[in-house]
DSSP file (Angstrom, degrees, kcal/mol; ACC not computed):
  #  RESIDUE AA STRUCTURE BP1 BP2  ACC     N-H-->O    O-->H-N    N-H-->O    O-->H-N    TCO  KAPPA ALPHA  PHI   PSI    X-CA   Y-CA   Z-CA
    1    1 A F     >        0   0    0      0, 0.0     4,-2.2     0, 0.0     5,-0.2   0.000 360.0 360.0 360.0 -46.9  -93.0  -27.4   10.0
    2    2 A T  H  >  +     0   0    0      1,-0.2     4,-2.3     2,-0.2     5,-0.2   0.903 360.0  50.7 -62.2 -41.6  -90.5  -29.2   12.2
    3    3 A L  H  > S+     0   0    0      1,-0.2     4,-2.3     2,-0.2    -1,-0.2   0.882 108.8  52.0 -65.3 -37.2  -91.9  -27.6   15.3
    4    4 A A  H  > S+     0   0    0      2,-0.2     4,-2.6     1,-0.2     5,-0.2   0.905 109.2  50.1 -64.7 -40.7  -95.5  -28.7   14.3
    5    5 A L  H  X S+     0   0    0     -4,-2.2     4,-2.5     2,-0.2     6,-0.4   0.908 110.3  49.9 -62.7 -42.0  -94.3  -32.2   13.8
    6    6 A H  H  X S+     0   0    0     -4,-2.3     4,-1.8     1,-0.2     5,-0.4   0.915 112.3  48.4 -61.2 -42.0  -92.7  -32.2   17.3
    7    7 A D  H  < S+     0   0    0     -4,-2.3    -2,-0.2     1,-0.2    -1,-0.2   0.926 115.2  42.9 -65.1 -46.3  -95.9  -30.8   18.7
    8    8 A C  H  < S+     0   0    0     -4,-2.6    -2,-0.2     1,-0.2    -1,-0.2   0.873 120.9  40.0 -68.7 -38.2  -98.1  -33.4   17.0
    9    9 A S  H  < S-     0   0    0     -4,-2.5    -1,-0.2    -5,-0.2    -2,-0.2   0.709  97.6-130.4 -86.9 -20.6  -95.9  -36.4   17.7
   10   10 A G     <  +     0   0    0     -4,-1.8     2,-0.9     1,-0.3    -3,-0.1   0.515  61.9 139.5  79.2   3.9  -94.8  -35.5   21.2
   11   11 A F        -     0   0    0     -6,-0.4     2,-0.9    -5,-0.4    -1,-0.3  -0.740  33.0-171.7 -85.2 106.7  -91.2  -36.1   20.1
   12   12 A N        +     0   0    0     -2,-0.9    -1,-0.1    -3,-0.1     3,-0.1  -0.538  20.8 154.3-105.2  66.7  -89.3  -33.3   21.8
   13   13 A S        -     0   0    0     -2,-0.9    -7,-0.0     1,-0.1    -2,-0.0  -0.471  50.7 -90.1 -87.0 162.3  -85.8  -33.5   20.3
   14   14 A P        -     0   0    0      0, 0.0     2,-0.4     0, 0.0    31,-0.2  -0.254  40.3-130.9 -62.3 160.2  -83.4  -30.6   20.0
   15   15 A I  E     -a   45   0A   0     29,-2.5    31,-3.0    -3,-0.1     2,-0.5  -0.962  15.2-161.3-119.0 136.1  -83.5  -28.6   16.8
   16   16 A L  E     -a   46   0A   0     -2,-0.4     2,-0.5    29,-0.2    31,-0.2  -0.969   7.4-174.9-118.1 126.5  -80.5  -27.7   14.7
   17   17 A I  E     -a   47   0A   0     29,-2.7    31,-2.6    -2,-0.5     2,-0.5  -0.980  10.6-154.8-126.1 121.0  -80.6  -24.8   12.2
   18   18 A D  E    S-a   48   0A   0     -2,-0.5    31,-0.2     1,-0.2    29,-0.1  -0.822  78.6  -9.9 -95.4 130.7  -77.7  -24.0    9.9
   19   19 A T  S >  S-     0   0    0     29,-3.0     3,-1.1    -2,-0.5    -1,-0.2   0.939  76.2-178.4  46.5  63.7  -77.5  -20.4    8.7
   20   20 A P  T 3  S+     0   0    0      0, 0.0     3,-0.1     0, 0.0    -1,-0.1   0.744  76.5  28.6 -66.9 -24.7  -81.0  -19.4   10.0
   21   21 A V  T >  S+     0   0    0      1,-0.1     3,-1.4     2,-0.1    -2,-0.1   0.015  78.8 125.9-124.1  29.8  -81.0  -15.8    8.8
   22   22 A A  T <  S+     0   0    0     -3,-1.1    -1,-0.1     1,-0.3    -3,-0.1   0.854  84.9  29.4 -58.6 -38.9  -78.8  -16.1    5.7
   23   23 A R  T 3  S+     0   0    0     -4,-0.2     2,-0.4    -3,-0.1    -1,-0.3   0.093 102.2  95.1-112.3  23.2  -81.3  -14.5    3.3
   24   24 A I    <   +     0   0    0     -3,-1.4     2,-0.3     4,-0.0    -3,-0.0  -0.949  48.0 174.8-118.2 134.1  -83.1  -12.3    5.8
   25   25 A T     >  +     0   0    0     -2,-0.4     4,-0.6     4,-0.0     5,-0.1  -0.862  41.1   2.5-131.7 166.6  -82.3   -8.6    6.3
   26   26 A G  H >> S-     0   0    0     -2,-0.3     4,-1.5     1,-0.2     3,-0.7  -0.209 120.2  -8.6  65.6-145.3  -83.6   -5.6    8.2
   27   27 A E  H 3> S+     0   0    0      1,-0.3     4,-2.6     2,-0.2    -1,-0.2   0.863 131.7  58.7 -59.8 -40.2  -86.6   -5.7   10.5
   28   28 A P  H 3> S+     0   0    0      0, 0.0     4,-2.4     0, 0.0    -1,-0.3   0.865 104.2  53.4 -58.4 -32.5  -87.5   -9.3    9.5
   29   29 A R  H <X S+     0   0    0     -3,-0.7     4,-2.4    -4,-0.6    -2,-0.2   0.924 109.2  47.8 -65.8 -44.2  -84.0  -10.4   10.6
   30   30 A E  H  X S+     0   0    0     -4,-1.5     4,-2.1     2,-0.2    -1,-0.2   0.924 112.7  49.1 -60.7 -44.5  -84.6   -8.8   14.0
   31   31 A N  H  X S+     0   0    0     -4,-2.6     4,-2.2     1,-0.2    -2,-0.2   0.892 110.6  50.2 -62.7 -40.9  -88.0  -10.4   14.3
   32   32 A F  H  X S+     0   0    0     -4,-2.4     4,-2.5    -5,-0.2    -1,-0.2   0.902 108.5  52.9 -65.5 -40.5  -86.5  -13.8   13.4
   33   33 A G  H  X S+     0   0    0     -4,-2.4     4,-2.0     1,-0.2    -2,-0.2   0.908 110.3  47.7 -59.3 -43.1  -83.8  -13.4   16.0
   34   34 A Q  H  X S+     0   0    0     -4,-2.1     4,-2.2     2,-0.2    -1,-0.2   0.877 110.8  51.6 -66.5 -37.4  -86.5  -12.7   18.6
   35   35 A A  H  X S+     0   0    0     -4,-2.2     4,-2.4     2,-0.2    -2,-0.2   0.897 109.9  49.3 -66.1 -39.9  -88.5  -15.7   17.5
   36   36 A L  H  X S+     0   0    0     -4,-2.5     4,-1.9     2,-0.2    -2,-0.2   0.884 110.0  51.7 -65.6 -38.0  -85.4  -17.9   17.8
   37   37 A A  H  < S+     0   0    0     -4,-2.0     4,-0.5     2,-0.2    -2,-0.2   0.907 110.7  48.0 -64.0 -41.4  -84.7  -16.6   21.3
   38   38 A Q  H >< S+     0   0    0     -4,-2.2     3,-1.2     1,-0.2     4,-0.5   0.905 109.4  53.3 -65.3 -41.7  -88.3  -17.4   22.3
   39   39 A L  H >X S+     0   0    0     -4,-2.4     3,-1.6     1,-0.3     4,-1.4   0.884 100.8  61.4 -58.7 -39.5  -88.0  -20.9   20.8
   40   40 A S  T 3< S+     0   0    0     -4,-1.9    -1,-0.3     1,-0.3    -2,-0.2   0.658  91.1  68.4 -67.0 -14.6  -84.9  -21.5   22.9
   41   41 A E  T <4 S+     0   0    0     -3,-1.2    -1,-0.3    -4,-0.5    -2,-0.2   0.772 115.9  22.8 -72.9 -25.1  -86.9  -21.0   26.1
   42   42 A S  T <4 S+     0   0    0     -3,-1.6     2,-0.4    -4,-0.5    -2,-0.2   0.500 125.4  41.6-119.2  -7.3  -88.8  -24.3   25.5
   43   43 A K  S  < S-     0   0    0     -4,-1.4     2,-0.4   -28,-0.0    -1,-0.2  -0.999  81.8-110.1-145.9 137.8  -86.5  -26.3   23.2
   44   44 A Q        -     0   0    0     -2,-0.4   -29,-2.5    -3,-0.1     2,-0.4  -0.551  44.2-168.6 -65.9 123.4  -82.8  -27.0   23.0
   45   45 A S  E     -a   15   0A   0     -2,-0.4     2,-0.6   -31,-0.2   -29,-0.2  -0.966  18.2-164.0-123.3 130.6  -81.7  -25.1   19.9
   46   46 A I  E     -a   16   0A   0    -31,-3.0   -29,-2.7    -2,-0.4     2,-0.5  -0.960  15.3-172.0-113.5 114.8  -78.4  -25.4   18.1
   47   47 A L  E     -a   17   0A   0     -2,-0.6     2,-0.7   -31,-0.2   -29,-0.2  -0.925  11.2-159.7-114.7 128.1  -77.9  -22.5   15.8
   48   48 A L  E     -a   18   0A   0    -31,-2.6   -29,-3.0    -2,-0.5     2,-0.3  -0.914  18.1-176.6-110.1 108.9  -75.0  -22.3   13.3
   49   49 A F        -     0   0    0     -2,-0.7   -31,-0.0   -30,-0.2    -2,-0.0  -0.776  23.4-133.6-105.3 147.0  -74.3  -18.8   12.1
   50   50 A T     >  -     0   0    0     -2,-0.3     4,-1.7     1,-0.1     3,-0.4  -0.568  38.7-105.0 -81.2 161.6  -71.8  -17.4    9.6
   51   51 A P  T  4 S+     0   0    0      0, 0.0    -1,-0.1     0, 0.0    -2,-0.0   0.885 122.8  52.6 -56.8 -37.7  -69.9  -14.3   10.9
   52   52 A A  T  4 S+     0   0    0      1,-0.2     3,-0.1     3,-0.0    -3,-0.0   0.838 107.5  52.1 -67.5 -32.4  -72.0  -12.1    8.6
   53   53 A E  T  4 S+     0   0    0     -3,-0.4     2,-3.1     1,-0.2     5,-0.2   0.857  89.7  77.5 -71.7 -35.1  -75.2  -13.5   10.0
   54   54 A H  S  < S+     0   0    0     -4,-1.7    -1,-0.2     4,-0.1    -5,-0.0  -0.352  72.6 165.2 -78.5  66.5  -74.3  -12.9   13.6
   55   55 A S     >  -     0   0    0     -2,-3.1     4,-2.9    -3,-0.1     5,-0.2  -0.197  55.4 -96.9 -76.3 169.5  -75.1   -9.3   13.3
   56   56 A P  H  > S+     0   0    0      0, 0.0     4,-2.4     0, 0.0     5,-0.2   0.866 125.5  54.0 -56.3 -36.3  -75.6   -6.9   16.3
   57   57 A E  H  > S+     0   0    0      2,-0.2     4,-1.5     1,-0.2     5,-0.1   0.906 112.0  43.1 -65.7 -41.6  -79.4   -7.4   16.0
   58   58 A I  H  > S+     0   0    0     -5,-0.2     4,-2.8     2,-0.2     5,-0.4   0.917 113.6  51.6 -69.8 -43.6  -79.1  -11.2   16.2
   59   59 A A  H  X S+     0   0    0     -4,-2.9     4,-2.0     1,-0.2    -2,-0.2   0.904 108.1  52.4 -60.0 -41.8  -76.5  -10.9   19.0
   60   60 A E  H  < S+     0   0    0     -4,-2.4    -1,-0.2    -5,-0.2    -2,-0.2   0.879 116.0  39.8 -62.6 -38.4  -78.8   -8.6   21.1
   61   61 A A  H  < S+     0   0    0     -4,-1.5    -2,-0.2    -5,-0.2    -1,-0.2   0.878 128.9  25.9 -77.9 -39.0  -81.7  -11.1   20.8
   62   62 A L  H >X S+     0   0    0     -4,-2.8     3,-1.3    -5,-0.1     4,-1.2   0.833 102.1  71.5-101.2 -36.7  -79.8  -14.4   21.2
   63   63 A D  G >< S+     0   0    0     -4,-2.0     3,-0.6    -5,-0.4    -3,-0.1   0.870  97.9  52.3 -56.5 -41.3  -76.6  -13.9   23.2
   64   64 A P  G 34 S+     0   0    0      0, 0.0    -1,-0.3     0, 0.0    -2,-0.1   0.782 113.1  46.5 -65.3 -22.4  -78.4  -13.3   26.5
   65   65 A K  G <4 S+     0   0    0     -3,-1.3     2,-0.2    -4,-0.2    -2,-0.2   0.631  88.3 107.0 -90.3 -16.4  -80.4  -16.5   26.0
   66   66 A A    <<  -     0   0    0     -4,-1.2     3,-0.1    -3,-0.6   -29,-0.0  -0.443  48.6-167.6 -72.0 129.9  -77.4  -18.7   25.0
   67   67 A S  S    S+     0   0    0      1,-0.3     2,-0.3    -2,-0.2    -1,-0.2   0.814  80.5   9.9 -81.8 -31.5  -76.2  -21.2   27.6
   68   68 A T        -     0   0    0      2,-0.0     2,-0.4    18,-0.0    -1,-0.3  -0.994  65.9-166.3-147.4 140.1  -73.0  -21.8   25.6
   69   69 A R        -     0   0    0     -2,-0.3    17,-2.9    -3,-0.1     2,-0.3  -0.989   7.9-173.6-129.3 140.0  -71.4  -20.1   22.6
   70   70 A F  E     -B   85   0B   0     -2,-0.4     2,-0.5    15,-0.3    15,-0.2  -0.946  15.7-147.7-130.3 150.9  -68.6  -21.5   20.4
   71   71 A L  E     -B   84   0B   0     13,-2.9    13,-2.6    -2,-0.3     2,-0.7  -0.986  12.6-151.8-115.8 125.7  -66.5  -20.1   17.6
   72   72 A I  E     -B   83   0B   0     -2,-0.5     2,-0.5    11,-0.2    11,-0.2  -0.883  12.5-162.0 -99.7 117.1  -65.4  -22.5   15.0
   73   73 A N  E     -B   82   0B   0      9,-2.9     9,-2.7    -2,-0.7     2,-0.4  -0.849   1.5-156.0-101.5 132.7  -62.1  -21.3   13.4
   74   74 A V  E     -B   81   0B   0     -2,-0.5     7,-0.2     7,-0.2    -2,-0.0  -0.908  20.5-118.6-109.7 134.4  -61.0  -22.8   10.0
   75   75 A S    >   -     0   0    0      5,-3.0     3,-1.9    -2,-0.4    -1,-0.0  -0.204  30.4-104.8 -66.3 161.5  -57.4  -22.8    9.0
   76   76 A A  T 3  S+     0   0    0      1,-0.3    -1,-0.1     2,-0.1    -2,-0.0   0.837 124.5  47.8 -57.6 -35.4  -56.3  -20.9    5.9
   77   77 A D  T 3  S-     0   0    0      3,-0.1    -1,-0.3     1,-0.0    -2,-0.1   0.444 108.6-128.2 -86.7   1.5  -55.9  -24.1    3.9
   78   78 A E  S <  S+     0   0    0     -3,-1.9    -2,-0.1     2,-0.2     3,-0.1   0.746  80.7 110.1  59.7  27.6  -59.4  -25.2    5.2
   79   79 A K  S    S+     0   0    0      1,-0.2     2,-0.4     0, 0.0    -1,-0.1   0.621  71.8  44.7-102.6 -17.5  -58.0  -28.6    6.4
   80   80 A V        -     0   0    0      2,-0.0    -5,-3.0    -5,-0.0     2,-0.4  -0.991  60.1-169.2-133.8 134.9  -58.3  -28.0   10.2
   81   81 A S  E     -B   74   0B   0     -2,-0.4     2,-0.3    -7,-0.2    -7,-0.2  -0.960   5.9-165.5-118.8 141.6  -61.0  -26.5   12.3
   82   82 A T  E     -B   73   0B   0     -9,-2.7    -9,-2.9    -2,-0.4     2,-0.5  -0.927  11.8-140.0-122.8 152.1  -60.7  -25.6   15.9
   83   83 A V  E     -B   72   0B   0     -2,-0.3     2,-0.5   -11,-0.2   -11,-0.2  -0.943  15.8-172.2-116.5 129.6  -63.5  -24.9   18.4
   84   84 A E  E     -B   71   0B   0    -13,-2.6   -13,-2.9    -2,-0.5     2,-0.4  -0.979  20.3-133.7-122.8 126.3  -63.2  -22.1   20.9
   85   85 A E  E      B   70   0B   0     -2,-0.5   -15,-0.3   -15,-0.2    -2,-0.0  -0.637 360.0 360.0 -78.0 133.6  -65.8  -21.5   23.7
   86   86 A L              0   0    0    -17,-2.9   -16,-0.2    -2,-0.4    -1,-0.1   0.417 360.0 360.0 -95.6 360.0  -66.8  -17.9   24.0
């Protein structure tokens, strides 16, 4: 829907997706990873994955396309987050 709005309006802003494959498993997850990789070729995409989501299938599809990757570490008391470039 968002991509269709961008196309119709001509407004080409980056897209941010939080937990893009949280409820997707198996082959559909692989297909979604490939679709996100294809999207990243024409649009700046910011994808926020949980550790469980960033599976080998997703990593294989997306990591080669990523210009920058970061890991957000949360302290045990959940009061401090640090960002590490990968």
